[in-house]
N, C-alpha and C positions, 0 to 999 in steps of 0.2 A: 140338842146336837152332840153333846159329850156322852150322853148316855146311849145314842145311836150309834155312834163310834165304838163304844164300849163293847156293846153288843155283837157287833162284827168282828172286831178283834177277839174276843171270845169264841164266836163262832169258827173263824179262821184258824186260830190255834188247836182248837178242837179238833178240827179236821186234820191236822197235821200229825195228831197223836192218836189217831183212829178213834175217838172219843164222838159218837153221834149225839149232838146236841140238839134235841127235838125243839126246844123253845127256850129261850133266857128272856129276863127282865131285869134292868139295870136301873136304879135311882142313886142319889147321892148317898144314901145310907145302907144301901145292901143290894145283892143281887140273889135273882130266883133262877135255877134252871133246872130243866129235866133232860137228863142224858141217860144215855145206854153206856153202860160202862164196859170196856173190854175186859174179859176175863183176866187177863194178864197185868191189871192196873188196880192198885187198891184205891179207895176214896181217898186216903190220905195223899198218895202220889198224885192223884188227879187234881185235887184241891192245890197242892204246891205247885204243879204245872199252870194251870188256870191263874192262880193268885200271883205268881211270880212273873210269868209272860205278860200279864194286864198291866200291873205295876211297873215292870221295866218299859212297856210301850208308852204308859201314860207318863212316865219322867222322863224318857226320851224326846217325847212330842210336846214337853212343857205345856201340858194342859191345864195344869193347876200350879199355883203359887207355891213354892216350896216343894218338899219331898212327900211325893204319895205312896202311903203304904196301907194294905189292907188291915183290918183288924185280926187278931190272932185267932179268934175262934170261928166255927162253922157248924151246921148242922146239916145232917145227912138223912134222907127217909127212903126206903123202898116202897115200891108202887108196883101193884099187882097189873098185869097186863089189862085186866078188864076195866082199870081206873086210869090208864093212862091219857085218854082223851079228856077226861074230866080234870086231870090234874093240869094237863096243858092248856085247857079253856081258862082255868083259874089264874096261871101265870100269866098269861096272855091277856086276861081282863086286868091286870093290876094298874 
């Protein structure tokens, strides 16, 4: 349930920032997402926006005991247009 709610909030917040989130996967340990990043937004800015907004939402909603915070790190990879469907299928199949 919590993972589904987190997927939804990430999708909604991405829309408000004109980030096209093609697919995302959330579990207790990590998130995977395939996004089209707008040209005016850096990877670092996108991660700050998504991690910050989701942390705020989780804490305001009291969804976990104590204060929630994402880990400091992240990884980002570029994907060629010809591999988008394969990557989306991989993420969806998690």
